[in-house]
C-alpha positions in Angstrom: 96.0 108.5 -19.1 96.8 111.2 -16.8 96.4 114.7 -17.7 98.9 117.1 -18.0 97.0 119.5 -15.4 96.9 116.5 -12.9 100.5 116.0 -13.2 101.3 119.6 -12.6 99.1 119.8 -9.7 100.9 116.5 -8.1 104.1 118.3 -8.8 103.3 121.7 -7.3 102.1 119.8 -4.1 105.2 117.7 -3.8 108.2 119.8 -5.2 110.6 120.9 -2.5 112.1 123.9 -4.3 110.6 125.9 -7.5 112.7 124.0 -10.1 112.2 120.6 -8.6 110.2 118.6 -11.3 111.8 115.2 -11.0 112.6 114.2 -7.6 112.0 110.7 -6.2 109.1 112.2 -4.2 107.4 113.6 -7.2 108.0 110.6 -9.3 106.3 108.6 -6.6 103.3 110.9 -6.4 103.0 110.7 -10.4 103.0 106.9 -10.3 100.6 106.9 -7.6 98.1 108.6 -9.8 99.0 106.5 -12.8 98.5 103.2 -10.7 95.1 104.6 -9.3 93.7 105.5 -12.8 95.0 101.9 -14.4 93.5 100.1 -11.6 90.2 101.5 -12.2 90.7 100.6 -15.8 91.6 97.0 -14.9 88.1 96.7 -12.7 86.2 97.2 -16.0 88.7 95.4 -18.3 89.7 92.3 -16.5 91.3 90.4 -19.6 93.7 93.3 -20.5 96.9 91.4 -19.6 99.3 94.0 -21.3 97.8 96.7 -18.9 98.0 94.4 -16.1 101.9 93.8 -16.7 102.5 97.6 -17.1 100.8 98.1 -13.6 102.9 95.5 -12.0 106.1 97.4 -13.4 104.8 100.8 -12.1 104.1 99.0 -8.7 107.6 97.9 -8.6 109.3 101.0 -9.8 107.1 102.9 -7.0 108.4 100.2 -4.4 112.0 100.8 -5.4 111.8 104.4 -5.1 109.9 104.6 -1.7 112.8 102.2 -0.7 115.4 104.7 -1.9 113.2 107.7 0.0 113.1 105.4 3.2 117.1 104.7 3.1 117.9 108.3 2.6 115.6 109.9 4.9 112.8 108.0 7.1 110.9 110.8 8.2 110.4 112.4 4.5 109.4 108.6 3.6 106.9 108.7 6.3 105.3 111.9 5.5 105.2 111.0 1.8 103.2 107.8 2.3 100.9 109.6 5.0 100.2 112.4 2.2 99.5 109.9 -0.6 97.6 107.5 1.6 99.9 104.5 0.9 100.4 101.7 3.4 103.9 100.9 4.8 
């Protein structure tokens, strides 16, 4: 589970304005961190199929949000995936 301190750090790093707390870029950043933590959990617990299903749902949600960002502003999409270390 992602800690609130880590989530606030991600929000502070990705927000575009002071009141921005739920834009698509922030949602992608938080989902990326949750996906990383869940991937580490699944490396240790190979038979946790419920967690695997949740992971696949998060990956799909992140993919849809990234597609939305890419359609809206391609340069912002490229900057975001570079900052988060994601593949295109």
